[in-house]
N, C-alpha and C positions, 0 to 999 in steps of 0.2 A: 702111555697116553700122555699127551701134553695139551696145554691150552693154547689155542690160536686166537690172537686178538684181531681187532679191526685193522690195526696198524700192519700186522702181518699180511692180511689180505691186500691192503693198499700197496704194500711193497711188492708182493707177488704179481699183482695185476699190472702195476706200473712197469715192472721188469719185462713181463711177457708181451705187453702191448706197445711199449716204447713211449707211453704217455708220461707226463709229469706227475709226480706224487700228489701235488696239490689238486690237480684236475681229477685224478682217480678218487682221492679222498672226498672231494665235493660231490662227485657223482654217486659214490657209494652211500654217503650220508643222505643225499637226496632220496635215493632208493629206499633206505631204511625209514626215513621220515614219511615217505608216501605210504609205505606198508602200515606204519602206525596209524596214520590218518584214516586209511581205508578200513582197518580193523576197528578203530574208534567209531566210525560211521556205521558199523554193523555189517560191512561187506566181507565176503569170502574171497580169499586170494588163492587162485589156482594156477600153479606152475606145472604144466604138463610134464609127466614123468618124474618130476622132482617131488611134488607134494602139494598139500592144501593146508592153508592156515585159516582158522575161523574162530570166532569168539563164541563161547558156550556159557550159558548161565548155570552155575552150580547151585543146587537147592540148599536151603538152610538145613542143618542137621544137628543132632545132639552128639557131643563127644564127651570124653572123660579125661580129667586132669590126672595124669599117671601118679603124681605125688600125693595128692589129697583125695583122689578117687571121686572128686566132686563132679557132678554133671554140668556141662557147659554148653550153651547154645552157640553154634558156629553159624554166623549169618550167611545168607546167600551172597554169592559173589560171581564175578565174571572171570573166566580163564581163557587163555588162548590155547587152542588145540591144534596140533600138527598131525596130519595123516600122511604117512610116507608114500611117495609115488613109486611107480613101477621100476624105473631105472635105478633109483636110489636103493630100493629093496633088493634088486638083483645084485648090486655092487656091495652093499653093506651086509645084508642078511644072507645073500648067496642063494636065494631061491627065486625062481621066475614065477610070474603070475599063473602060468599054465600048471606048474607044480602045485601051487596053492589051491587052484580050482580042482585039480585031480584028487587032492587029499580030502576034499569035503564031499 
């Protein structure tokens, strides 16, 4: 497994589309900025068959410091949740939605 960077994506897309790297980089950055803006505004982003991004509020909880065993309050916070879509699930996990439904 290796790490793929934004630069790697820009290079791949530029090569496949014949666009200039700068144009691809600007478009990709605009896309990412728009995603952040929409999530910040509390909107849910749904990309059919790919997945859904949404912001969820995590409740405050009590945790324990493993070194001192002291009880610590972890404040409530927001977290981005991603739910995998149908096509991605089939390609990565190797199971189709019909198999998942049949199992339940």
